[in-house]
N, C-alpha and C positions, 0 to 999 in steps of 0.2 A: 446749821443744824438746829431744829426746833427743840422743844423740851426733851429732856432725857427720857429714854424708853421707860414707860411705867404703865401700870394699869390705871385708868381713870377712876376717880372716886365720885360717888354721887354727891351732887350739890344739895346737901341736906345736913341737918344737925349731926347725925351719926358720922357721915362722911367727913365733915369738917372737924368733928371732935377727934378724929383719928390723927390729926396733926398735932405735934407737940407745940406748946406755947413758945413765943419769943423766937421763932425761926424767921430770919430775914430772907427775902427772896422775891421771886416772880411767880405769877400764876396765870392760868388761862381758863376761862369759862367757856363752855361750848354746849351745843345741842345738835343732834342729828348731823354730825360731821361738819358743822359750821361754827367757827369761832364767834363768840358773842363779845368777849372782852379779854384783853391782855392787860395785866396790872402788876404793880410792885407793892411791897409792904415791908415794914420793919417787924411786923408780927403777922405772918400769913394767916394763922388761925383767927385772930381778932378781925382782920380785914375781910376775910371771907364771910364771917358771921355778920359783919356790918352789911355786906351786900345781900346776904340771905334775908336780913331783916328789912330790906327795902331802901337802903340809903341812896341808891342811884336809880332814878326812874327808868332810864334806858335799859339797864340790866334787868330790872323787875319786869318790864314790858317784854323783853326778849326771852324770858324764862329759861335760863340755862339749866341743863340737867346734870352736867358733870364738870369736873375740874381736874387740872393737873398742876403740879407745883415744881419749882426748882429752887433749892436753897443756894443762895449766892451772897457773897460778902458785900458787893456793890451792885444793887439791883437796877440803878438808873440806866446804865448803858445796855444791860441785858434786856430790859423791858423794851427799849427802842429797837434793838436788834430783832427781837421776836416779832414786834409789830411790823417791821419792815419785811421780814422773811415770810411771815404767815399771811400777810396782807391786812389791809385795814378792815376794821369791823364797824358796825353801826355805832357801837358804844365807845370806840376809840377815835372819835371824830377830831378831838383836839389832843395832840401829843406835843409837849414842849420841852 
């Protein structure tokens, strides 16, 4: 099962600002029904803002428009499961 059913949020400051700080979990960035990146974070809000600010050239180049999140206690395994289930993306070339 991919991410829990939810309305996607815009990948912009207001969308990211709607997330509470210090939530640990996984996230997916996408555009036009195509996954750009699946990631994990100890603080979802902080990590998404880093991406929005251009910390990853691949994500910046692919220009995601929306994101979804899932709060989980141990995000490592969940991130790998989601990448396997949803298929690889250009920006998830290396998963270890």
